[in-house]
C-alpha positions, 0 to 999 in steps of 0.5 A, spaced: 863 192 758 856 194 756 855 198 750 850 203 749 846 199 745 845 194 750 843 200 755 838 202 750 835 195 749 834 194 756 831 201 757 826 200 751 824 193 755 820 197 761 813 197 761 810 204 758 805 207 763 800 207 757 800 201 753 798 202 746 791 198 743 792 191 741 794 190 734 792 184 730 798 179 728 795 177 721 800 181 717 800 179 710 808 179 710 809 175 717 814 169 716 817 168 723 817 167 730 814 173 734 820 173 739 825 174 734 822 179 730 821 185 736 828 186 737 829 190 730 822 194 731 825 196 738 831 199 735 827 203 730 823 206 735 829 207 740 832 211 734 827 216 733 827 218 740 835 218 740 835 223 734 829 227 736 832 232 741 838 233 736 833 235 730 830 240 735 836 242 738 839 244 731 833 247 728 835 245 721 832 239 717 838 235 719 840 231 713 847 228 716 843 226 722 837 223 717 842 219 713 846 216 720 839 214 722 837 211 715 844 207 716 843 205 723 836 202 721 839 198 715 844 196 719 840 193 724 835 190 719 841 187 715 839 191 709 847 194 708 850 193 701 856 195 697 855 199 692 861 197 688 860 189 688 852 190 690 853 184 695 850 184 702 855 186 707 855 181 713 857 183 720 864 179 719 866 183 713 872 188 713 869 195 711 871 202 710 866 208 710 866 215 707 868 220 712 866 226 708 859 227 706 855 220 705 858 216 710 856 210 705 859 203 707 864 199 702 867 192 703 875 193 704 877 189 698 872 193 694 874 200 696 881 198 695 881 195 688 876 201 686 881 207 689 887 204 686 884 204 679 881 210 679 888 213 682 892 210 676 887 212 671 888 219 673 895 219 673 895 216 666 891 222 664 895 227 668 901 225 665 898 225 658 896 232 658 900 236 663 908 237 662 909 233 668 913 226 670 909 220 671 912 219 678 909 226 680 902 225 676 902 218 681 904 222 687 898 227 686 893 223 683 886 223 687 880 218 687 873 219 688 868 216 693 863 212 689 857 215 692 858 222 693 864 223 689 868 226 695 876 227 692 881 223 697 888 223 695 892 217 693 895 216 700 889 215 703 887 208 700 885 204 706 889 198 708 886 196 715 879 195 718 877 200 723 871 201 727 867 207 725 870 212 730 877 209 728 879 206 735 879 199 735 883 196 729 879 189 726 873 190 731 870 183 733 863 181 731 859 182 737 852 180 735 849 185 742 852 191 738 852 195 732 856 191 726 863 194 725 862 198 731 866 198 737 861 199 742 864 205 746 863 212 746 865 215 739 869 221 743 871 225 736 871 232 738 865 236 735 867 243 732 864 249 735 865 256 733 862 263 735 858 266 730 852 271 729 845 269 726 843 270 719 841 278 720 847 279 725 843 281 731 845 275 735 851 272 737 852 265 739 856 259 740 854 253 735 857 247 732 861 248 725 855 244 721 850 248 724 853 255 724 847 258 720 841 260 725 835 264 725 834 268 731 827 269 729 827 277 730 825 282 724 832 283 720 831 290 721 837 291 715 837 297 710 834 295 703 837 297 697 834 304 697 837 305 703 831 308 706 826 303 708 828 297 713 827 289 712 821 287 716 822 280 714 824 275 720 831 273 720 833 269 714 838 267 710 841 271 703 840 278 701 834 282 703 828 282 698 827 288 694 823 294 697 816 294 695 814 300 698 810 304 693 811 312 691 811 317 686 818 317 683 821 321 677 825 318 671 832 320 670 831 326 666 826 328 671 820 329 665 816 323 667 813 321 674 809 315 675 807 311 681 812 305 682 815 300 688 821 303 691 826 298 688 824 301 681 825 308 683 830 308 678 828 308 671 828 311 664 822 314 660 825 312 654 825 319 651 831 323 648 834 327 653 835 334 648 838 338 653 842 344 650 850 343 650 855 347 653 856 350 646 849 352 645 848 350 638 847 342 639 842 338 643 844 332 647 843 326 643 843 321 649 836 318 651 834 319 658 840 319 663 842 322 670 847 328 671 850 333 666 850 331 659 857 333 658 861 338 653 860 338 646 864 332 642 865 337 636 868 342 640 876 343 640 881 340 636 878 336 630 881 332 625 879 329 618 875 322 618 882 318 617 885 323 622 891 325 618 890 332 618 888 336 624 884 342 624 884 347 630 880 353 632 874 351 627 867 352 630 863 346 632 857 347 627 862 347 621 863 341 617 870 338 617 873 337 610 876 331 607 883 330 606 883 326 600 889 321 602 888 314 603 884 312 609 888 306 611 885 304 618 885 297 620 879 293 617 876 288 622 880 282 619 886 285 623 891 284 617 889 289 612 888 296 612 882 300 608 884 302 601 879 307 600 880 315 600 879 319 606 871 318 607 866 319 612 862 313 616 865 306 617 870 302 613 868 296 609 866 290 614 868 285 610 876 285 607 876 282 600 884 282 599 885 275 596 890 271 600 892 264 600 889 260 606 890 253 608 884 249 612 884 247 620 887 240 619 892 242 613 890 238 608 887 243 603 890 250 600 886 255 596 886 263 594 880 266 598 878 273 600 881 274 607 874 275 610 872 268 608 874 261 612 877 255 608 875 248 611 875 242 608 869 236 608 874 231 611 872 228 617 877 227 623 878 219 625 882 220 631 879 217 637 877 222 643 879 221 650 874 215 651 877 211 647 870 209 644 868 214 639 872 218 634 872 225 633 868 225 626 868 233 626 870 236 619 876 239 618 879 238 625 885 242 627 888 236 632 885 238 638 880 234 639 874 236 644 872 231 650 867 226 648 860 229 650 856 223 648 853 220 654 856 213 656 849 209 656 852 202 658 847 198 663 850 199 670 850 193 675 844 194 678 841 192 671 836 198 672 839 204 670 844 206 664 850 210 666 849 217 665 856 220 665 860 222 659 863 217 655 869 214 659 874 209 659 874 203 664 868 200 668 862 205 669 861 208 676 856 204 681 849 206 681 848 212 685 841 211 686 839 209 692 832 205 693 828 207 699 824 200 702 819 202 707 813 199 710 806 201 708 805 207 713 812 210 711 814 211 718 820 205 718 824 205 712 831 204 710 835 205 704 839 200 700 843 201 693 839 200 686 839 193 684 839 190 691 832 192 693 829 185 691 834 182 696 831 185 702 825 184 705 821 190 708 822 193 715 817 191 720 813 196 723 810 196 730 805 201 729 798 200 727 796 200 720 794 206 717 790 204 711 783 206 713 778 200 710 773 202 705 768 197 707 762 199 712 765 196 717 771 200 719 769 202 725 768 195 728 774 191 725 780 190 730 786 194 728 792 191 726 799 192 725 802 196 719 804 191 714 807 190 707 802 190 701 794 190 702 790 189 708 786 182 708 779 182 706 774 184 711 771 177 715 764 180 718 757 179 715 755 185 710 749 186 713 748 192 708 740 194 708 737 193 701 731 198 699 726 192 701 728 192 708 732 186 708 740 185 709 745 182 705 748 176 709 754 174 705 761 175 707 763 183 707 765 184 699 766 191 699 772 195 696 779 193 698 784 198 699 790 198 694 797 197 697 802 204 697 805 204 690 810 208 693 813 204 698 811 198 695 816 193 692 813 187 687 810 182 691 811 175 690 805 171 687 801 167 692 795 162 690 788 166 690 783 162 694 777 164 691 770 164 695 764 162 692 760 167 696 762 174 694 768 177 691 771 183 694 769 190 691 763 187 688 756 190 689 751 186 694 747 181 689 740 182 689 736 180 695 735 173 695 729 173 701 723 169 699 716 174 700 709 173 699 707 178 693 700 179 691 698 179 683 698 186 679 691 186 681 692 186 688 687 181 689 686 178 696 688 170 696 692 171 690 699 171 693 705 167 691 711 166 694 717 169 690 724 172 690 725 179 693 729 181 688 725 179 682 721 184 680 716 181 675 709 181 676 703 176 675 696 175 674 691 171 678 686 170 672 681 173 676 676 178 674 679 185 676 673 187 680 676 195 681 671 200 680 671 202 673 671 210 671 663 211 672 664 209 679 658 205 679 660 198 676 666 194 676 671 191 671 670 185 668 677 184 665 682 178 667 687 181 672 691 186 670 696 192 672 692 198 673 694 205 670 700 208 671 703 203 676 707 198 671 710 199 664 705 196 659 699 197 664 692 197 661 686 201 664 680 198 666 674 197 661 670 203 659 662 202 661 658 202 655 651 201 660 646 207 661 645 210 667 641 206 672 642 211 678 635 213 681 634 221 680 633 226 685 628 228 686 625 222 684 622 221 678 620 215 673 624 217 668 631 214 666 638 219 666 639 219 658 647 219 658 652 213 658 653 211 665 657 216 669 660 218 676 657 223 680 649 226 680 645 226 674 643 232 670 636 235 672 630 231 668 628 236 663 622 231 660 615 234 659 610 230 663 602 231 662 598 231 668 590 232 667 586 237 672 583 234 678 576 234 674 579 231 668 577 237 663 584 239 661 591 237 661 597 240 664 604 240 661 610 241 666 617 240 666 619 233 671 624 237 675 619 242 676 613 238 678 617 233 682 620 238 686 614 241 688 610 238 695 604 234 695 600 240 696 603 245 691 602 239 686 595 239 687 594 247 687 598 247 680 594 241 677 587 245 678 584 248 672 580 253 676 573 251 672 568 247 675 569 240 677 565 237 671 565 230 675 559 226 677 557 226 684 557 219 687 550 218 689 546 221 683 547 223 675 549 230 676 556 234 676 559 237 682 558 244 682 564 246 686 571 249 682 576 243 680 579 240 686 582 233 688 579 228 692 572 225 692 567 231 691 564 233 698 557 234 700 554 229 695 547 227 699 546 235 698 545 235 691 540 241 690 539 240 683 532 237 680 531 231 678 524 228 674 521 223 677 517 217 674 513 211 675 515 204 673 511 205 666 514 212 665 507 215 665 507 219 671 512 224 672 514 229 677 520 234 679 524 233 686 530 236 689 536 230 688 537 230 695 530 228 696 530 222 691 536 220 694 533 219 701 527 216 698 532 210 695 534 210 702 528 209 705 526 204 699 532 200 702 538 201 696 543 206 695 543 211 689 549 209 687 547 203 685 541 205 681 543 205 673 543 213 670 538 211 666 533 208 671 535 214 676 528 217 679 524 211 675 519 207 680 519 212 685 512 215 683 506 209 684 503 207 678 495 208 677 490 205 673 492 209 667 499 205 667 497 198 667 496 198 659 503 201 657 506 196 662 504 190 658 507 194 651 513 195 654 514 188 656 512 185 649 517 190 646 523 188 650 522 181 649 522 182 642 529 186 642 532 180 646 530 175 640 533 180 635 540 180 639 540 172 639 539 171 632 545 176 630 550 172 635 549 166 632 553 166 626 559 169 630 559 162 634 560 158 627 566 162 625 570 161 631 568 153 631 571 153 624 578 156 626 579 152 632 578 146 627 583 149 623 589 149 628 588 143 631 589 140 624 596 144 623 598 142 629 597 134 628 600 135 621 607 138 624 607 132 628 608 127 622 616 127 621 619 123 616 625 117 617 630 122 614 629 127 619 629 122 625 636 119 622 639 126 622 637 128 629 640 121 632 647 123 628 647 130 632 645 126 639 651 122 637 656 127 635 654 131 641 656 125 646 663 124 642 664 132 643 663 132 651 667 126 651 673 129 648 672 135 653 673 130 659 678 127 656 682 133 655 681 136 662 683 130 665 690 130 662 691 137 662 689 137 670 694 131 671 699 135 668 697 142 672 698 138 678 705 135 676 707 142 675 704 145 682 708 139 685 715 141 682 714 148 684 713 147 691 719 143 691 723 148 688 720 153 693 722 148 699 729 148 696 730 155 696 728 156 703 733 150 705 738 154 701 737 160 704 736 157 712 743 154 711 746 162 709 743 165 714 
């Protein structure tokens, strides 16, 4: 006969039209073959499909169905445990299951021992406390289910091992059907009744367990106000209070307020003060509805103690005291009031001295009636738990039950007994521990204390944990697993700020396991990777790049690690323009201002300004070297007029900004030229002008012309004199001024004697001039000799000075030799350091090429 589970298994094996995406098998808890692990997962998925229509049809949360589903999942996974002995229930063990509420499964032997002990203890307690015989108490004794505490009579103690439906006794262990099941259809009748919905509008036939249902229509019942109807959908329980607001009056109709309909009846808090029927007194009650009633002082009246009766007295007349003893019963209930008839209440405390004994009977004493007598003796009787004494002061023998918590460790070793202190062993731990996969879709319950012996269920669904690294969209999906996901094995490839990418294995954050469904994981050996640690940031960029010096000089780059932000100086001159903009910095290579911390500005220029001014002038700018144009030149310059008669003073800017013609105009003095004509000894008759004087050959001034001996003379026009010189074959400008016009007239006989006299006088003058110049030659000769002697004396040196000069030469030679040796030594050291640095750079390149 084919079981339902066989049918289910065969039906599940058909291929689905839309296969799920491929999942990775790299689960952290994988410890078995793939073929053996597929069956429990199919049963788990099949149980969902079986119970889904039942849950949809019932319209409830389905607590019972959820329990059955959890039981089936636990059974298929082999995780059932007995709550009494906390041992695993094997498929071949005889069992008994509760049929009332929890449907928990126990070992048959364990539940028999449990039921007998519980029923015997209940019978012993009943025989001790109730007036019945031990046989009657034993027959009526009850025992409880260890989990749900449902009561069973002693006659229902199980004696035989049956399947769940009770058809087959001692069902065989078949590996192809559910353990402890016969494999047949249950066939037990389901109870159906005809009931109405929660609001009573719809009548339907329902199962007894789901007789309460909602029609999902408005309730429409009258609310407590009796005016409005309920507007909520069909619901369980009483309708909510009416929240319709309106103006309502208090019970005495003095105050009106806006209130909700459910609070329409209220009291204002003021006294009623309405006139009673007598017309003399007012109602002393608070705000109330209805009539105030008759006057309480009207009709037959008595004195305060009630012994004398007065009839026909008006209600406003006071009643007189009778004078007899009050004799009313005091609050103690044993004695009466000994005072005379009085108004008001009697004394509350009875002060009659009586002889009393305490509750336990060990002390007797005369005390006032109102005072209770109790001794300080503590009761030493054992309570019903058999562990704790009563210890109540002055106990009357009826010791109360033990109210202390048991607090003993349960068999699960995780919790303490929460029940009141009791005799015998404690009940099993009622807490069930849920073992689930990481996503929580596949789970089963096991008794507390057995969770460490059970393995988590295998879930075929994809892992719901979203990777926290940057490769979440590229990681291959894998099955739901227990614990945390494996770290991502893809390259990090995260881009640095410099533009390079991280070439290590992904070291992003690893999502933690879900603590709600995770048990303590087994310790495994952790393999530490040298490349990266999960959850750490990327290391600094290790790429090698060429980096320029702080001064950005061309050809001074060095190869450095990209993440190394240190700067270096190339020891060359800076060469950047200084603030003046005309010269360049001569400092050693340094960081420019505002580029790096610790940067220093270029040097300041202290040279004088050397720019050419515009308009051009011969004066230099008086300021220090500066950017931009020079200020206008305000130097005063002197310029003579064209004829040289006077000197003009101008500002350099004004004079040089004029054109050439303008400069000639301003330099003219406006007077006669006063310059000598080139061909004669006369001055230019024109106004002061530039350039050569014009019309020099047309001079019209008179010139005295003489013969060579100066004897004869005549007055000629200057231009005639110049013409005469031209005719004579010489130029007028070559004629000295004192000889101009002399010799143009021929001498006569009278001029010969005068010529001889003149020549003799000239000869005499020449001899005098030579005599005067001879003493000067002798003086110059003496000075030359003296200088020659001083030079000869300075060349004569002593022997000591020669020795000193030789020592100086020797020291200079030694100094130069030392400098050459030091330069050779440190040059060799520098070459070795450069060789080591180049080797280190090559090693870094090889190392990072291997990483790539």
